[in-house]
C-alpha positions as CSV (number, residue, x, y, z in Angstrom):
1,M,76.0,64.9,115.5
2,N,78.6,65.2,113.0
3,F,80.6,68.1,113.0
4,F,84.1,66.7,112.0
5,S,84.5,68.7,108.9
6,D,82.3,70.1,106.0
7,N,83.6,67.5,103.7
8,T,81.7,65.0,105.4
9,A,78.6,66.9,103.6
10,G,77.3,65.7,100.1
11,A,76.5,68.1,97.3
12,S,73.7,70.6,97.1
13,A,70.9,69.7,95.1
14,P,72.0,72.6,92.3
15,V,75.1,71.0,91.7
16,M,73.1,67.4,91.6
17,A,70.7,68.3,89.2
18,A,73.8,70.1,86.8
19,L,75.5,66.4,87.3
20,A,72.6,64.9,86.6
21,A,71.6,66.8,83.0
22,A,75.3,66.5,82.2
23,N,75.1,62.7,82.4
24,D,72.3,62.8,79.1
25,G,73.8,62.6,75.9
26,T,77.6,62.9,74.8
27,A,80.2,65.2,75.3
28,T,83.9,66.1,73.7
29,A,86.5,64.5,76.5
30,Y,89.9,66.1,78.7
31,G,88.0,69.2,79.2
32,T,87.1,69.8,76.0
33,D,83.9,69.9,76.6
34,A,81.2,72.8,76.8
35,W,80.8,72.4,80.6
36,T,84.0,73.4,81.3
37,G,84.3,76.2,78.5
38,R,81.4,78.2,80.1
39,V,82.8,77.6,83.4
40,E,86.2,79.0,82.6
41,R,84.3,81.9,80.9
42,L,82.5,82.1,84.2
43,F,85.4,82.5,86.4
44,A,86.6,85.2,84.1
45,E,83.6,87.2,84.8
46,I,83.7,86.6,88.4
47,F,87.1,87.5,89.1
48,E,86.7,90.3,86.7
49,H,90.3,89.6,84.8
50,Q,91.6,87.2,82.1
51,V,92.3,83.5,84.1
52,A,93.5,80.7,83.1
53,V,91.5,77.7,84.7
54,F,92.1,74.2,84.9
55,L,90.0,71.8,87.0
56,V,90.7,68.9,89.0
57,T,89.1,66.9,91.6
58,S,90.9,67.1,95.1
59,G,92.4,70.1,97.1
60,T,95.6,68.4,97.2
61,A,96.0,67.9,93.3
62,A,94.9,71.6,93.0
63,N,97.4,72.7,95.6
64,S,100.5,70.6,94.5
65,L,99.8,71.5,91.0
66,A,99.6,75.1,91.8
67,L,102.9,75.0,93.7
68,A,104.8,72.9,91.3
69,S,104.1,75.3,88.3
70,I,105.6,77.9,90.1
71,T,108.2,76.5,92.5
72,R,111.7,75.2,90.6
73,P,112.7,71.6,92.2
74,W,115.9,74.0,94.0
75,G,112.9,76.5,95.1
76,A,111.2,77.3,98.4
77,V,107.7,78.0,99.2
78,L,107.2,80.2,102.7
79,T,104.5,79.1,104.2
80,H,102.7,78.5,107.5
81,E,104.3,75.9,109.7
82,E,100.9,74.3,110.3
83,S,99.5,74.9,106.8
84,H,97.3,72.5,104.6
85,V,99.9,72.1,102.3
86,A,102.6,71.6,104.4
87,D,101.1,69.4,107.2
88,D,98.0,67.3,105.3
89,E,99.1,66.9,101.7
90,C,101.4,64.0,102.5
91,G,104.5,65.1,100.5
92,A,102.3,66.0,97.3
93,P,104.0,69.7,96.9
94,E,107.5,68.5,97.0
95,F,106.5,65.0,95.0
96,F,104.9,67.1,92.3
97,S,107.5,69.8,92.3
98,D,110.0,67.2,92.1
99,G,111.4,68.4,95.4
100,A,110.8,72.0,96.2
101,K,111.4,72.6,100.0
102,L,108.4,74.2,102.1
103,V,109.7,76.5,104.5
104,G,107.4,76.6,107.3
105,L,106.8,80.0,109.3
106,P,105.3,81.0,112.9
107,G,102.0,82.8,113.1
108,A,98.9,83.3,115.3
109,G,96.0,81.7,114.1
110,N,97.9,80.0,111.3
111,K,98.6,83.6,110.0
112,I,101.6,84.5,108.5
113,S,103.0,88.4,108.8
114,P,105.7,90.4,107.0
115,G,108.1,90.3,109.9
116,P,108.4,86.5,109.9
117,V,108.7,86.8,106.0
118,T,111.4,89.1,105.6
119,Q,113.6,87.8,108.4
120,T,113.7,84.5,106.8
121,L,113.9,86.1,103.1
122,A,117.4,88.1,104.9
123,R,118.4,84.6,105.7
124,M,118.2,82.8,102.2
125,R,120.8,84.5,100.3
126,E,119.9,85.0,96.5
127,G,121.6,83.0,94.4
128,A,123.3,81.1,97.1
129,L,124.6,77.7,95.6
130,H,124.5,76.0,98.8
131,Q,120.6,77.3,99.6
132,V,117.3,76.7,98.3
133,Q,115.9,79.7,96.3
134,P,112.7,81.1,97.6
135,Q,110.2,81.1,94.7
136,A,106.7,81.2,96.3
137,I,104.7,82.6,99.6
138,S,101.6,80.5,100.2
139,I,98.7,81.4,102.7
140,T,95.5,79.9,103.4
141,Q,91.8,81.7,103.0
142,A,90.3,80.9,105.5
143,T,93.5,79.3,107.4
144,E,93.8,76.1,109.3
145,C,92.4,77.8,112.4
146,G,89.0,79.6,110.7
147,Q,91.0,83.3,110.3
148,I,90.9,85.3,107.4
149,Y,93.5,87.5,105.7
150,T,92.2,91.1,105.0
151,Q,93.1,92.6,101.4
152,A,95.5,94.9,103.2
153,E,97.2,91.8,105.0
154,V,97.5,89.9,101.7
155,R,99.2,93.1,100.2
156,A,101.3,93.7,102.8
157,L,102.8,90.2,102.3
158,K,102.9,90.3,98.5
159,D,105.1,93.6,99.1
160,A,107.4,91.8,101.5
161,V,108.5,89.3,98.7
162,A,108.3,91.7,96.1
163,P,111.7,92.3,96.3
164,R,112.5,88.5,95.5
165,G,109.7,88.0,93.0
166,L,108.3,85.8,95.0
167,T,104.7,84.4,93.3
168,M,101.5,84.4,95.6
169,H,99.5,81.4,95.8
170,M,96.2,81.5,97.6
171,D,95.0,78.1,99.1
172,G,91.3,78.7,99.0
173,A,90.0,75.6,100.1
174,R,87.5,77.6,102.0
175,F,88.1,80.8,100.1
176,T,84.1,81.3,99.9
177,N,83.6,81.3,103.5
178,A,86.2,84.1,103.6
179,L,85.0,85.9,100.9
180,V,81.8,86.2,102.3
181,A,82.9,87.0,105.4
182,L,84.7,90.1,104.4
183,G,82.0,91.5,101.9
184,C,84.2,92.6,99.0
185,S,84.6,91.3,95.4
186,P,86.5,88.2,94.6
187,A,88.9,90.4,92.7
188,A,89.8,92.6,95.5
189,I,90.8,89.8,97.7
190,T,92.8,88.0,94.5
191,W,94.4,89.5,91.8
192,Q,93.9,93.2,93.1
193,A,95.4,92.3,96.5
194,G,98.5,90.4,94.7
195,V,97.9,86.6,94.3
196,D,99.2,85.3,91.4
197,V,97.4,81.9,91.6
198,L,94.5,80.8,93.6
199,T,93.6,77.0,94.6
200,F,89.3,77.7,94.6
201,G,87.7,75.0,96.6
202,G,84.2,73.8,95.4
203,T,84.2,70.4,97.2
204,K,83.6,72.0,101.1
205,N,81.3,74.4,99.8
206,G,78.6,71.8,97.9
207,A,80.2,69.9,95.4
208,W,81.0,66.3,94.8
209,A,84.6,66.6,93.7
210,A,85.7,69.9,92.1
211,E,88.5,72.4,92.9
212,A,90.1,74.5,90.4
213,V,93.5,76.3,90.0
214,I,93.2,79.9,88.7
215,F,95.9,81.8,87.0
216,F,95.6,85.2,87.2
217,Q,98.8,85.7,84.3
218,P,97.6,83.0,82.0
219,E,100.7,83.2,80.5
220,A,102.9,81.9,83.9
221,A,100.3,78.5,83.5
222,A,102.1,77.4,80.4
223,E,103.3,74.5,81.9
224,M,99.9,73.3,83.8
225,K,98.1,71.3,81.5
226,W,100.7,68.3,81.1
227,R,101.6,69.0,84.9
228,R,97.9,67.8,85.6
229,K,97.9,65.2,82.7
230,R,100.9,63.7,84.4
231,A,99.4,63.8,87.8
232,G,96.3,61.7,86.5
233,H,93.4,65.1,86.9
234,T,93.0,65.1,83.2
235,L,89.7,63.3,83.1
236,S,88.2,61.9,80.2
237,K,84.8,62.8,81.3
238,G,86.2,66.3,82.1
239,R,82.5,67.6,82.0
240,L,81.4,66.0,85.3
241,I,83.8,68.5,86.9
242,G,82.4,71.2,84.7
243,A,78.9,70.3,85.1
244,Q,79.1,70.6,89.2
245,F,81.3,74.1,89.0
246,E,78.1,75.5,86.7
247,G,75.8,74.4,89.5
248,L,77.7,75.7,92.2
249,L,78.5,79.3,90.6
250,G,75.0,79.4,88.9
251,G,73.2,82.5,90.1
252,G,75.4,83.4,93.3
253,H,74.8,79.6,94.5
254,W,78.0,79.6,95.8
255,L,77.6,81.9,98.1
256,E,74.6,81.3,99.6
257,L,75.7,77.9,100.6
258,A,78.7,79.5,102.4
259,R,77.0,82.4,104.0
260,H,74.6,79.5,105.8
261,A,77.7,77.8,106.8
262,N,78.9,81.1,108.1
263,A,75.9,82.0,109.6
264,M,75.7,78.3,111.9
265,A,78.8,78.8,112.9
266,K,78.5,82.2,113.9
267,R,75.3,81.2,115.9
268,L,77.2,78.6,118.0
269,A,80.0,80.7,118.5
270,D,77.5,83.2,120.4
271,A,76.1,80.9,122.5
272,L,79.7,79.3,123.9
273,I,80.7,82.4,124.6
274,A,77.2,82.9,126.6
275,L,78.0,80.2,128.3
276,D,81.5,81.5,129.3
277,I,83.3,78.6,127.1
278,P,86.1,80.7,125.9
279,L,86.9,80.4,121.9
280,A,90.9,80.2,120.9
281,W,90.4,82.6,118.0
282,P,87.0,84.6,117.3
283,C,84.9,82.7,114.6
284,Q,85.2,84.6,111.5
285,V,84.2,82.0,108.7
286,N,82.5,78.4,109.1
287,Q,84.6,76.7,112.2
288,V,84.3,77.1,115.8
289,F,87.0,76.3,118.0
290,P,86.4,76.8,121.9
291,I,88.9,75.3,124.8
292,L,87.4,72.2,126.3
293,S,87.9,71.6,129.9
294,A,88.0,67.6,130.4
295,E,85.2,67.5,131.9
296,L,83.3,68.7,128.7
297,Q,85.3,66.7,126.7
298,T,83.6,63.6,128.3
299,K,80.2,64.9,128.1
300,L,80.3,65.9,124.9
301,K,81.9,62.2,123.6
302,A,78.8,60.7,125.7
303,A,76.4,62.8,124.0
304,G,77.3,61.4,120.8
305,V,79.4,64.9,119.5
306,G,81.7,64.7,116.7
307,Y,84.5,67.2,116.3
308,L,88.1,67.5,116.3
309,P,90.9,68.0,119.1
310,W,93.2,70.8,117.7
311,S,96.5,71.9,117.5
312,Q,97.5,74.9,120.0
313,T,100.7,75.9,118.4
314,A,98.9,78.9,117.0
315,L,97.1,79.9,120.0
316,P,97.5,83.3,120.9
317,K,100.2,84.2,123.8
318,D,97.8,85.8,125.9
319,I,95.2,82.9,126.3
320,P,95.4,81.0,129.3
321,F,95.5,76.7,128.8
322,A,95.4,74.4,131.7
323,E,96.2,71.4,131.8
324,G,93.9,68.7,130.4
325,E,92.4,70.9,128.2
326,T,92.3,70.9,124.5
327,I,91.0,72.9,121.3
328,G,87.9,71.7,119.6
329,R,87.3,72.3,116.0
330,F,83.4,72.1,115.0
331,V,83.0,72.7,111.4
332,M,79.3,73.8,109.9
333,A,78.9,72.6,106.3
334,F,76.3,74.3,103.8
335,S,74.0,71.8,104.7
336,T,74.2,72.1,108.6
337,R,70.5,72.5,110.0
338,E,70.0,74.8,112.6
339,A,68.4,72.6,114.6
340,D,71.2,70.2,114.8
341,V,73.1,73.4,116.1
342,E,70.6,74.4,118.6
343,R,70.8,70.8,119.8
344,L,74.8,70.5,120.0
345,I,74.2,74.3,122.2
346,N,72.0,72.3,124.4
347,V,74.5,69.5,124.9
348,F,77.2,72.0,126.1
349,A,74.2,74.0,128.2
350,A,73.7,71.0,130.0
351,A,77.1,70.0,130.2
352,K,78.0,73.5,131.7
353,G,75.2,72.4,134.4
Protein backbone atom coordinates (compact mmCIF):
# COMPACT_ATOMS: atom_id res chain seq x y z
CA MET A 1 0.00 0.00 0.00
CA ASN A 2 1.89 2.98 -1.32
CA PHE A 3 0.74 6.36 -0.03
CA PHE A 4 4.15 8.04 -0.07
CA SER A 5 3.42 10.62 -2.76
CA ASP A 6 1.39 11.43 -5.85
CA ASN A 7 4.75 11.42 -7.64
CA THR A 8 4.72 7.63 -7.51
CA ALA A 9 1.75 7.34 -9.91
CA GLY A 10 2.23 7.07 -13.66
CA ALA A 11 0.30 9.03 -16.27
CA SER A 12 -3.40 8.99 -17.08
CA ALA A 13 -4.67 7.22 -20.20
CA PRO A 14 -5.51 10.45 -22.10
CA VAL A 15 -2.02 11.82 -21.39
CA MET A 16 -0.42 8.58 -22.59
CA ALA A 17 -2.59 8.62 -25.72
CA ALA A 18 -1.68 12.24 -26.46
CA LEU A 19 2.01 11.46 -26.02
CA ALA A 20 1.78 8.45 -28.33
CA ALA A 21 -0.02 10.52 -30.97
CA ALA A 22 2.64 13.23 -30.81
CA ASN A 23 5.28 10.58 -31.42
CA ASP A 24 4.11 10.06 -35.01
CA GLY A 25 5.87 12.02 -37.73
CA THR A 26 8.12 15.01 -37.24
CA ALA A 27 7.70 18.46 -35.73
CA THR A 28 9.72 21.63 -35.34
CA ALA A 29 12.01 21.73 -32.34
CA TYR A 30 12.60 23.70 -29.13
CA GLY A 31 8.98 24.52 -28.33
CA THR A 32 8.03 25.92 -31.73
CA ASP A 33 5.77 22.92 -32.44
CA ALA A 34 1.99 22.95 -32.86
CA TRP A 35 1.33 21.09 -29.58
CA THR A 36 3.15 23.70 -27.50
CA GLY A 37 1.41 26.52 -29.36
CA ARG A 38 -2.01 25.01 -28.70
CA VAL A 39 -1.21 24.52 -25.01
CA GLU A 40 -0.06 28.13 -24.66
CA ARG A 41 -3.39 29.31 -26.09
CA LEU A 42 -5.26 26.85 -23.88
CA PHE A 43 -3.62 28.27 -20.75
CA ALA A 44 -4.70 31.75 -21.83
CA GLU A 45 -8.28 30.49 -22.13
CA ILE A 46 -8.18 28.69 -18.80
CA PHE A 47 -6.87 31.74 -16.94
CA GLU A 48 -8.89 34.27 -18.97
CA HIS A 49 -5.80 36.39 -19.43
CA GLN A 50 -2.92 36.97 -21.76
CA VAL A 51 -0.02 34.84 -20.49
CA ALA A 52 3.55 33.88 -21.29
CA VAL A 53 4.03 30.13 -20.83
CA PHE A 54 7.26 28.15 -20.49
CA LEU A 55 7.13 24.36 -20.33
CA VAL A 56 9.72 22.39 -18.38
CA THR A 57 10.01 18.83 -17.09
CA SER A 58 10.35 19.25 -13.31
CA GLY A 59 8.92 21.27 -10.46
CA THR A 60 12.40 22.18 -9.28
CA ALA A 61 13.17 23.74 -12.65
CA ALA A 62 9.81 25.52 -12.77
CA ASN A 63 10.11 27.02 -9.29
CA SER A 64 13.77 27.92 -9.56
CA LEU A 65 13.55 29.55 -12.98
CA ALA A 66 10.39 31.41 -12.02
CA LEU A 67 12.02 32.86 -8.90
CA ALA A 68 15.27 33.63 -10.74
CA SER A 69 13.28 35.60 -13.30
CA ILE A 70 11.78 37.90 -10.68
CA THR A 71 14.67 38.20 -8.19
CA ARG A 72 18.10 39.75 -8.63
CA PRO A 73 21.23 38.22 -7.01
CA TRP A 74 21.11 40.83 -4.23
CA GLY A 75 17.40 40.27 -3.72
CA ALA A 76 15.37 38.20 -1.27
CA VAL A 77 12.34 35.94 -1.55
CA LEU A 78 9.98 35.75 1.42
CA THR A 79 8.52 32.26 1.85
CA HIS A 80 7.48 29.82 4.56
CA GLU A 81 10.45 28.39 6.45
CA GLU A 82 9.40 24.85 5.42
CA SER A 83 8.19 25.62 1.93
CA HIS A 84 9.22 23.37 -0.93
CA VAL A 85 11.39 26.07 -2.48
CA ALA A 86 13.23 26.50 0.85
CA ASP A 87 13.52 22.86 1.96
CA ASP A 88 13.30 20.57 -1.05
CA GLU A 89 15.02 22.12 -4.07
CA CYS A 90 18.64 21.45 -3.03
CA GLY A 91 19.47 25.15 -3.28
CA ALA A 92 18.31 25.41 -6.90
CA PRO A 93 16.40 28.71 -6.43
CA GLU A 94 19.53 30.31 -4.99
CA PHE A 95 21.72 28.74 -7.68
CA PHE A 96 19.65 29.84 -10.67
CA SER A 97 19.11 33.34 -9.25
CA ASP A 98 22.89 33.70 -8.79
CA GLY A 99 22.60 33.87 -5.03
CA ALA A 100 19.29 35.51 -4.08
CA LYS A 101 18.39 34.86 -0.44
CA LEU A 102 15.36 32.88 0.72
CA VAL A 103 13.92 34.36 3.93
CA GLY A 104 11.86 31.81 5.88
CA LEU A 105 8.75 32.85 7.82
CA PRO A 106 6.74 30.84 10.38
CA GLY A 107 3.11 29.87 10.02
CA ALA A 108 0.76 27.05 11.03
CA GLY A 109 0.09 24.54 8.29
CA ASN A 110 2.96 26.06 6.28
CA LYS A 111 0.85 29.10 5.45
CA ILE A 112 2.33 32.55 5.85
CA SER A 113 0.21 35.52 6.89
CA PRO A 114 0.47 39.31 6.51
CA GLY A 115 1.66 39.93 10.09
CA PRO A 116 5.05 38.16 9.89
CA VAL A 117 5.47 39.43 6.33
CA THR A 118 5.02 43.06 7.41
CA GLN A 119 7.32 42.60 10.41
CA THR A 120 10.05 41.05 8.26
CA LEU A 121 9.81 43.77 5.63
CA ALA A 122 10.16 46.41 8.37
CA ARG A 123 13.52 44.89 9.35
CA MET A 124 14.72 44.84 5.74
CA ARG A 125 15.42 48.51 5.16
CA GLU A 126 14.72 49.74 1.67
CA GLY A 127 17.93 50.71 -0.12
CA ALA A 128 20.16 49.59 2.78
CA LEU A 129 23.57 48.75 1.33
CA HIS A 130 24.29 45.97 3.82
CA GLN A 131 21.01 44.09 3.40
CA VAL A 132 19.49 42.03 0.62
CA GLN A 133 16.48 43.74 -0.89
CA PRO A 134 13.11 41.96 -0.76
CA GLN A 135 11.84 41.45 -4.29
CA ALA A 136 9.45 38.51 -4.25
CA ILE A 137 7.11 36.49 -2.06
CA SER A 138 6.50 32.80 -2.76
CA ILE A 139 3.52 30.81 -1.45
CA THR A 140 2.63 27.16 -2.00
CA GLN A 141 -0.88 26.23 -3.16
CA ALA A 142 -1.75 23.79 -1.62
CA THR A 143 0.90 23.93 1.09
CA GLU A 144 3.24 21.19 2.16
CA CYS A 145 0.77 20.45 4.98
CA GLY A 146 -2.14 20.20 2.57
CA GLN A 147 -3.64 23.58 3.45
CA ILE A 148 -5.25 26.00 1.00
CA TYR A 149 -4.87 29.74 0.62
CA THR A 150 -8.25 31.36 -0.03
CA GLN A 151 -8.65 34.24 -2.47
CA ALA A 152 -8.87 36.66 0.45
CA GLU A 153 -5.67 35.30 2.00
CA VAL A 154 -3.73 35.58 -1.26
CA ARG A 155 -4.97 39.15 -1.75
CA ALA A 156 -4.06 40.06 1.83
CA LEU A 157 -0.48 38.88 1.27
CA LYS A 158 -0.26 40.80 -1.98
CA ASP A 159 -1.52 43.93 -0.23
CA ALA A 160 1.07 43.43 2.52
CA VAL A 161 3.98 43.42 0.07
CA ALA A 162 2.57 45.95 -2.40
CA PRO A 163 4.15 49.02 -0.72
CA ARG A 164 7.58 47.48 -1.37
CA GLY A 165 6.66 46.31 -4.88
CA LEU A 166 7.33 42.59 -4.32
CA THR A 167 6.33 40.17 -7.09
CA MET A 168 4.14 37.24 -6.00
CA HIS A 169 5.00 33.69 -7.03
CA MET A 170 2.71 30.74 -6.42
CA ASP A 171 4.20 27.25 -6.30
CA GLY A 172 1.30 25.25 -7.73
CA ALA A 173 2.64 21.70 -7.76
CA ARG A 174 -0.81 20.74 -6.43
CA PHE A 175 -2.58 23.81 -7.79
CA THR A 176 -5.39 21.78 -9.37
CA ASN A 177 -6.18 19.97 -6.12
CA ALA A 178 -6.50 23.34 -4.39
CA LEU A 179 -8.53 24.78 -7.25
CA VAL A 180 -11.22 22.11 -7.24
CA ALA A 181 -11.43 22.29 -3.44
CA LEU A 182 -11.94 26.05 -3.57
CA GLY A 183 -14.52 25.78 -6.32
CA CYS A 184 -13.44 29.05 -7.92
CA SER A 185 -12.08 29.92 -11.34
CA PRO A 186 -8.33 29.64 -12.07
CA ALA A 187 -8.29 33.39 -12.67
CA ALA A 188 -9.87 34.19 -9.30
CA ILE A 189 -7.19 32.46 -7.23
CA THR A 190 -4.24 33.66 -9.32
CA TRP A 191 -3.91 36.98 -11.17
CA GLN A 192 -7.19 38.40 -9.88
CA ALA A 193 -5.93 37.83 -6.32
CA GLY A 194 -2.49 39.31 -7.03
CA VAL A 195 -0.37 36.38 -8.26
CA ASP A 196 2.18 37.45 -10.87
CA VAL A 197 3.85 34.12 -11.68
CA LEU A 198 2.43 30.61 -11.27
CA THR A 199 4.22 27.30 -11.32
CA PHE A 200 1.49 25.04 -12.72
CA GLY A 201 2.02 21.38 -11.82
CA GLY A 202 1.14 18.55 -14.16
CA THR A 203 3.41 15.77 -12.93
CA LYS A 204 1.55 15.16 -9.65
CA ASN A 205 -1.80 15.19 -11.44
CA GLY A 206 -1.62 12.70 -14.29
CA ALA A 207 1.36 13.71 -16.45
CA TRP A 208 4.73 11.99 -16.82
CA ALA A 209 6.99 15.04 -16.57
CA ALA A 210 5.24 18.30 -17.38
CA GLU A 211 5.31 21.60 -15.50
CA ALA A 212 4.55 25.11 -16.71
CA VAL A 213 5.76 28.52 -15.61
CA ILE A 214 2.97 31.01 -16.32
CA PHE A 215 3.56 34.77 -16.28
CA PHE A 216 0.40 36.86 -16.03
CA GLN A 217 2.36 39.91 -17.17
CA PRO A 218 4.07 38.61 -20.33
CA GLU A 219 6.48 41.54 -20.44
CA ALA A 220 7.97 40.32 -17.13
CA ALA A 221 9.06 37.09 -18.86
CA ALA A 222 11.59 38.76 -21.15
CA GLU A 223 14.57 36.85 -19.68
CA MET A 224 12.86 33.53 -19.22
CA LYS A 225 13.64 31.94 -22.60
CA TRP A 226 17.37 32.37 -22.01
CA ARG A 227 17.15 31.20 -18.40
CA ARG A 228 15.28 28.08 -19.44
CA LYS A 229 17.79 27.34 -22.20
CA ARG A 230 20.75 27.92 -19.89
CA ALA A 231 19.20 25.55 -17.35
CA GLY A 232 18.92 22.76 -19.90
CA HIS A 233 15.12 22.74 -20.00
CA THR A 234 14.51 23.89 -23.56
CA LEU A 235 13.87 20.44 -24.98
CA SER A 236 14.57 19.82 -28.64
CA LYS A 237 11.50 17.56 -28.71
CA GLY A 238 9.40 20.05 -26.81
CA ARG A 239 6.22 18.66 -28.33
CA LEU A 240 6.48 15.77 -25.90
CA ILE A 241 5.80 18.17 -23.00
CA GLY A 242 3.17 20.07 -24.95
CA ALA A 243 1.38 16.84 -25.83
CA GLN A 244 1.23 15.81 -22.16
CA PHE A 245 -0.45 19.08 -21.26
CA GLU A 246 -2.79 18.84 -24.23
CA GLY A 247 -3.94 15.42 -23.05
CA LEU A 248 -4.18 16.61 -19.45
CA LEU A 249 -6.02 19.89 -20.00
CA GLY A 250 -8.38 18.75 -22.72
CA GLY A 251 -12.04 18.40 -21.76
CA GLY A 252 -11.45 19.26 -18.11
CA HIS A 253 -9.52 16.02 -17.56
CA TRP A 254 -7.09 17.75 -15.17
CA LEU A 255 -9.98 18.78 -12.91
CA GLU A 256 -11.51 15.29 -12.87
CA LEU A 257 -8.21 13.74 -11.80
CA ALA A 258 -7.76 16.19 -8.93
CA ARG A 259 -11.34 15.72 -7.75
CA HIS A 260 -10.78 11.98 -7.55
CA ALA A 261 -7.56 12.33 -5.55
CA ASN A 262 -9.21 14.80 -3.17
CA ALA A 263 -12.21 12.51 -2.71
CA MET A 264 -9.98 9.56 -1.82
CA ALA A 265 -8.22 11.70 0.79
CA LYS A 266 -11.51 12.85 2.28
CA ARG A 267 -12.69 9.25 2.55
CA LEU A 268 -9.58 8.38 4.56
CA ALA A 269 -9.77 11.52 6.70
CA ASP A 270 -13.42 10.93 7.60
CA ALA A 271 -12.67 7.34 8.57
CA LEU A 272 -9.72 8.33 10.76
CA ILE A 273 -11.80 10.93 12.58
CA ALA A 274 -14.49 8.28 13.18
CA LEU A 275 -11.77 6.07 14.68
CA ASP A 276 -10.69 8.91 17.02
CA ILE A 277 -7.33 9.26 15.27
CA PRO A 278 -6.59 13.00 15.30
CA LEU A 279 -5.46 14.92 12.22
CA ALA A 280 -2.66 17.46 12.45
CA TRP A 281 -4.38 19.66 9.90
CA PRO A 282 -7.82 19.50 8.27
CA CYS A 283 -7.95 17.48 5.05
CA GLN A 284 -8.42 20.07 2.31
CA VAL A 285 -6.82 18.47 -0.75
CA ASN A 286 -5.33 15.05 -1.55
CA GLN A 287 -3.18 14.70 1.58
CA VAL A 288 -4.06 13.39 5.04
CA PHE A 289 -1.87 13.96 8.12
CA PRO A 290 -2.91 11.76 11.06
CA ILE A 291 -1.05 11.91 14.36
CA LEU A 292 0.23 8.38 14.89
CA SER A 293 1.04 6.78 18.21
CA ALA A 294 4.12 4.56 18.46
CA GLU A 295 1.84 1.51 18.46
CA LEU A 296 0.05 2.64 15.30
CA GLN A 297 3.36 3.25 13.56
CA THR A 298 4.49 -0.29 14.35
CA LYS A 299 1.26 -1.86 13.12
CA LEU A 300 1.21 0.19 9.90
CA LYS A 301 4.76 -0.88 9.14
CA ALA A 302 3.92 -4.53 9.79
CA ALA A 303 0.98 -4.26 7.38
CA GLY A 304 3.23 -2.89 4.63
CA VAL A 305 1.69 0.59 4.55
CA GLY A 306 3.93 3.20 2.92
CA TYR A 307 3.74 6.81 4.14
CA LEU A 308 6.13 9.60 5.13
CA PRO A 309 6.80 10.87 8.66
CA TRP A 310 6.17 14.62 8.59
CA SER A 311 7.52 17.68 10.38
CA GLN A 312 5.60 18.95 13.40
CA THR A 313 7.07 22.47 13.19
CA ALA A 314 3.94 23.94 11.61
CA LEU A 315 1.56 22.11 13.96
CA PRO A 316 -1.08 24.38 15.54
CA LYS A 317 -0.15 25.32 19.10
CA ASP A 318 -3.36 23.91 20.58
CA ILE A 319 -2.82 20.34 19.36
CA PRO A 320 -1.15 18.11 22.00
CA PHE A 321 1.76 16.01 20.82
CA ALA A 322 2.97 13.16 23.02
CA GLU A 323 6.41 11.56 23.10
CA GLY A 324 6.73 8.80 20.53
CA GLU A 325 4.02 10.20 18.31
CA THR A 326 4.67 11.34 14.77
CA ILE A 327 2.68 12.93 11.99
CA GLY A 328 2.19 10.65 9.01
CA ARG A 329 1.63 12.00 5.50
CA PHE A 330 -0.68 9.92 3.32
CA VAL A 331 -1.05 11.16 -0.25
CA MET A 332 -3.74 10.12 -2.72
CA ALA A 333 -3.09 10.26 -6.47
CA PHE A 334 -5.34 10.50 -9.52
CA SER A 335 -4.97 6.72 -9.84
CA THR A 336 -5.60 5.77 -6.21
CA ARG A 337 -8.22 3.05 -6.11
CA GLU A 338 -11.12 3.20 -3.69
CA ALA A 339 -10.45 -0.42 -2.76
CA ASP A 340 -6.91 0.50 -1.65
CA VAL A 341 -8.23 3.30 0.54
CA GLU A 342 -10.75 0.92 2.14
CA ARG A 343 -7.96 -1.57 2.72
CA LEU A 344 -5.91 1.12 4.46
CA ILE A 345 -8.90 2.12 6.59
CA ASN A 346 -9.30 -1.52 7.64
CA VAL A 347 -5.65 -1.60 8.72
CA PHE A 348 -6.20 1.48 10.89
CA ALA A 349 -9.40 0.00 12.33
CA ALA A 350 -7.67 -3.28 13.19
CA ALA A 351 -4.75 -1.43 14.72
CA LYS A 352 -7.07 0.56 16.94
CA GLY A 353 -8.60 -2.78 17.97
